[in-house]
N, C-alpha and C positions, 0 to 999 in steps of 0.2 A: 455518458450515461448518467451520470446525477440531473443535468438537464431534465433529460427526458424523463427522468422520474421510475429508474431503474433499482435504486439505494432506498426507494419508499416504504415505510411498516404499513401506511394505510391500504387499507384491503380495496380492491376492485371489480368490480365482476366482469366473471368473462365466459362466455356460453353459461349462466345461470350459477355459475361455479363463484366463491369469494375467495380470492388469492391476493397477498403481498407480495408485490412485482419483485421487493428485493428475497425472499424468501423463494422465489420461482426463478432469479438471476443465480443465488448461490446453489440451487438444485441441478442448473444446468451446466455451472460455471467448478465447479468444485472438483469434480470427476477426471478434470481436465488438469486441474493442477493440484491436487493431493496423490503425490506418488509413496504410496506404502513403501516403507523402509527404504527409500532414497534418501540420497544427502542431494541439497539442493548449494547453488553457488549464486551470488547476486554483483554483478557487475555495473558497473555505473558511471558514464562520462558525460559532461556536462560543459558545455563551450558558450560562455557568456559573454557577446559581444556590444560594446555600446561607447560611451565618451566618458571621459575625466579630465576636471582641469582644461575644457575643450579642445581634449585631443583624443583621436582614436584607441580605446583599452580593449583587453580583453584577458579573459580569465578563464580557464579549464579547470575543473573539477574531475578528478578521477576518486574512487573508490571501490574497494572489492569487500566482500565477505562470506565467508561460507560456515557448513550447518557446523552446530558446537556439538561433539560427542558427547562433552561430561552434562551439561544442561541439556543437552537433547533438543535445542533450539534452533529454527531452520533458520538460513540467512534468511530468508524474508523476514519471518519474523524479529530477528534482527535490528535490520536494518527500517521497518516502515512503523507503522501505530506504534506497537507495543514498548519499542523503547522512548517515544516521544510521550506515552504512556505515562511508563515506569519515571522519565526525567520529570515529568508536571509533579512529580508527589514530593521534589526535592527543592522544589520551588519556594522562593521567601513570601511570606505572606505579609500584608500591608495591615 
């Protein structure tokens, strides 16, 4: 989606109307993922296969998270860029 330019804020002209691809994507996408009053869950399973010390190696990572009633943060908010941005405020500066 990124490579297609769908996250771009740079306006393009379609049928004589200027639109930002990101705004179009957001308008189409959000109604399908925002569930008013619904509580969400995130389940993640990642399997990494490769080699370590010239021998086959495999690691499986699993994580789950749930909507937080106290903070009212969705599981999606808690497990994506929101937490990364919060964590970046606590990094050491040089």
